[in-house]
Each structure stands twice: as structure tokens, then as C-alpha cells.
N, C-alpha and C positions, 0 to 999 in steps of 0.2 A: 504494500500500500504506500509506503514511503517513496518507493521508486516511481510509482504512478503519479504521486503528487508533485514530483520533481520533473515530470516529463511534459514539455509543452504540447506535444501531439496528443496527449491524453486529456488536455484541458477541455472541460465541457462535456466529457464523456461520462462523468459520474458527479453526483451532487452531494454525497456524504462519504465519510471515510471512517472505517472501524479498524483499529490497529490492535490486534490481540497478540500479546507477547512478541511484538515485532519491532521493538525499539532497541534491541541489543546491539545492532550494527551502528557504528558511529558514522558510517559512510559506505560508499561502494568503491570497488577497485577502479583504478585509472586505466586508460586504454593501453598504455605501455606495459602494465603489469599483466593484463589478460593476454596480450600478444606474446609476452615472455612465457606464459604458461603454455600457450598453444605451440610455440616453437620448441619448448622443452619436451612436450608430449611427442611431437613429430620426431624429434631427435632420438628419444628413447625407443621409438618404434623402428628406428633405422631407416626413416624415409627422408626424402628431400623434395624439392620442387619438381624434379624430373619424374618421380614415381608416386606423387602424393595421391593420385586417384586410386591407388591400390588400397588405401585406407578403408575403402568401402567393403573390402573383403576380409578385413581383420576381425576375428571373433570379438564379441562384446567384452568378455572378461579380460582379454588382452588389452583392449582399449581402456577399460576401466582401471586396470592395474597401472598402465602407463600414465593415465591422467592423475591418479593418486600419487604416483612417484614424482611426477612433474610438479604437483602442488607442493610437495615436501621440499623439492630441490629449490624451487623459486622462492618459497617462504624463507628458507635458510639464507639465500642470497640477499633477500630484503632485510632480514634481521642483521646480517653481517654489515649491511650498509647503513644500519640505524633507522630504517624505515619502519614505522609502527604497523602492526597488524590490525585489521578491521574486524570487529565482532569476535566470533569464535576462531578466527584465523582465515588464511587464504582459502578460497573455494571457487568453484565454478558458479558464476552468477552474473548479475548485471554489472556493467562497467560504464564509467563516464566516457562516452566516445566523442563528445563535442557536437554531435548532430541530434540524434534522438534523445540522448541523455546529456545535455550540455552542462548540467549543474550537479554538484554534490547534493545529496538528499536533504541535508540540514543547512544548506547555505542560505544567505539572505535572498538570493534570486528564487530558490525553490520555495521558501516560505512565502514570498510575495505571490508566486504563481498559485499557491493553494490557500491563500489568505482567506478566501470566502467559503472554503469547504469546512463545514462543521466536523469535528473529530471526536470520536469515542475511543478512548485508549485505556488499556489496562493489562494486568498480568494475573496469573494465579499465584496463590500464596507460596507454593513450594517449588514450582517449575521443575527443573531437573535435579534439584538437591537431594531428594530421597534416593534416586538412582546413584548419584555420585557418592553418597554416604552410606550405601547399603552395607558396607563392611562393618558399620557401627550399629547394625540393627539390634543385636543383643549385647552390645558393649555396656560396661558399667559406667556409672557417672564419672568415676575417676579417670577412666580411659578417654571419655569424651572431653572432659575438662582439660586433660593433658594435650589432646589434639588441638583444641581451641587455642591454648596458650602457645603451642608450637607454631600454629598458623598465624595468629594475630599478634604474638609477642607482647610488646608493651601496650598494645591497644586491646588486649584480650578482655580485660575487665569492662572497657567501654562497649565492646561488642556484646558481651553478655547482658549488660545493663540495657542496651538499646533493644535487644530482642525481647527481654522480659517486659520492658515498658510497652512495646508494640503489641505483644501477645501475652498478657498476664495470665490467661487461662491455660496456657501450654505448660504442662508440668513434667512431661517426660524429658529426660536429659537430652535425648536425640533431637527433640524439637529445636534445641539451640543450634543444631547444625543444619536443619532442613529448611531454614528460611532462605528464600531466593535472594541472592545478592548480585545477580548478573543481569536479569531482565528488568527488574523494578527500577534501578537507578536511571537507565536509559529512557524508560517510559515516563518517569517523573520529569526528567530533563526536557523531553520533547513536549510534554503537556505544559510545562511552565513556559517554554519558549514560544509555543504557538499561541497560548492564551495571553501572552504579553503583547502581541501584535496590536497596534492601535487600529481600531475599526475592524478587527478580524472577527471571524466566525466563532461561535461558542465551542468550548472544549469541555468534554465530560470525561471523568476518570473512574475506573472501577478496580476493585481488588477482589478476586474470586477466592474465597477461603473455605468453601465446602470441602470436607474431607471424605474421600472415598472409603467405604467400609470393607471393601473386598480385601482378601489376603490379610485379614486382621488389621487392616488400616495402614499397611506399610507404605502404600503409594501416596497417601495423603492427597493434597490438592496438586496433582501432577500436571506437567505441561500438556496443554490441550484438554484438560479435564472439563473445561467450561463448554466445549463444543456440543455435547449432547444436550446441555441445558439451553444453549443458544437456539438450537434447532428443535427443541422439545422432543428429543428422541432418546430419552434415558433408557427405555426398554431395549432398544436396538443396540445400545452400548452397555447392557447390564453387566458385562464382564468387568467393567470398570466402575459403573455407578452403583451396582447392586439393586437398582430399581427401588421400589417402595414409595409410600405416600409422601415422605419428606422430599425425596428427589423430584417427584412429579410436581409438587407444589412450587418448589424453587424453579423448575423448568418453565412452568406456566408464567411466572413473574418475569423471569429473565428473557425468555423468548419474546414476550410482549414488549419489554423494554427495548430490545433490538429492533423490533418492528416499528415501534414509536419513533425511534431515532431515524430509521430509514425514511419514514413518512414525513416527519416534522422537524427533525434536527434536535429534538429533545426526547430523551429516553423515558422520562417520567410521565405519569398520567394519574388521574384521580383514582383509578381502580387499583393502583399499586401501593401497597402498604398504607392504606387509608388516606391516600392523597399526599403523603409525605414523600419527598424525593428519595429514591433509592440509589441514584447515581449522582455524584457530586459534580456540579459545574465549577470549573476552575476559575476562581476570581482573584486568587492570590497564590503565590508560590506554595506548592504542597511539599511535604517531606517524603523521605524514601520509604519509611515503613508506615 
């Protein structure tokens, strides 16, 4: 969605934007970087300009392996040169080519281009953290605290205090590890930036905290967990939602909010939570947790 909002040729083709867990990338790759990836892939395959057409006959897995290796090689070269990585690292994706994508996605030019597009943006509470920390599933409190101190060092106490302040009802020691720290900061930054544009469209922000009960709750509010609720299809995804009356009630409210936003630019309505807003309109800078 960020890419489309930065694309002049897409201007006017959509009237609202919903960005779900999509603000982790600080930008898109530059043309020279994607060209370097392509050149490295071709080199790994042993091809050149004289026989490049034979790439069509190369098995998919061989292509995929070459592409993965090329990403590693080019990423290392970029790191060696001091160039920062974007998001989760170098990957195949959109790049700023100067034609169809002339701007970086969070540049002043891109923000001006999408200034009048209302935005609904948010994340789920835990994102990928439960997977990343699965080795601590049955760990003791002491083991988890040791890991936090080794990871955050002199800021460990501040980290623990911030998580407890944000989620005072989370009492399991592993809850301290499973808070998302990758997607949320980018989403908050984007919401603050867009909402600060003078005369710009409204920005609404959500935090999806519903915890999945399946597998004894170990997946929590995992990345993409909100999708069955957005589309009101919790039974079709009952392997992750577990179904049940509570899930259906939440799906009815959430799907209606998304519909409202698509229709009017405001996700709230009188029939949601007795008329009280369930999604917050950003009127002043919001915080990370």
C-alpha cells in the first residue's frame, strides 16, 4: 500500500488506504541495487548477454537458489560499503526506478501525492515475536530475564518497565519477550507523519490484541491474525482463531469497521461499541506501545 501511495500512475485509482503490519520497511530499494541483484543472479547461473534467453529453461528451484544467493552476496557488499538495509533486509520487491516509482515511499513528494487519501494503519500485538521466541516457550522466569538483560543490556530495566506499563494484565514471563518491536514503531512513525500533514486526510490507528486460543495460546496475536476478523471468516480460519462466540462477535465489529472506513473514511459508527469510537483518529503524536 505504501508503494501505491508513492506511485503517480496509481493516483486516483483508489480512494482509501489500509496498511496492516506494512510499515516495517523504511523505504524501497534503489534501481542500482535491484540491477546488482539481477546481475549477480545471472552470474551465479553462469549466463551472460549472449545466452540469457536460456534462463527460461532453468528449473524453478535452481533459479530460486541462485536468487537467494544473489541477495546474500549483494547484501554483504552493501553492508561492507556502509549502506543500510531496508526493513527485514534485501529482497526481491519494488524499487525506485525514477519512472513508475520516482519517489521513496516516505519522502515529502510521496506524502504530498497521497495527502488526500485517508489511512487506516495498525499492527497486531505480537506479530512474529512468538515464533522468534518459541525456544523460550517453557523457559523459567530467570532464563527469560537473563535473555532480556543480555539483549537490552543497560536498557533492560527500561524495556521491562515499558512492556509492563503497556500491558499490565500480561503476567506470564514470556509475555515480556513476545511484544512486537519491529512493526509497531514503523506504523506509529508513519501514522504520526501522515497525520501531521497540514490539510491532509484523516489517519486512524489500531492495535489488534486478541489472543488466539489454539495450541494452548502459544501463537498469541500473531502476524496476520486480524485477517479472519477483517473479512469475518473466523470459521474458515478456525485452525488459528479457534472459532467460538467471542471470535465471531469481534469479527462482526471489526469487519464492519473496515467496511465503514472503505465507504466513508471513518471506521467508527453508532452501532459499534454503543457509539463510542473503537479506532482512534490520530490528532497528536501517538506512542509505540
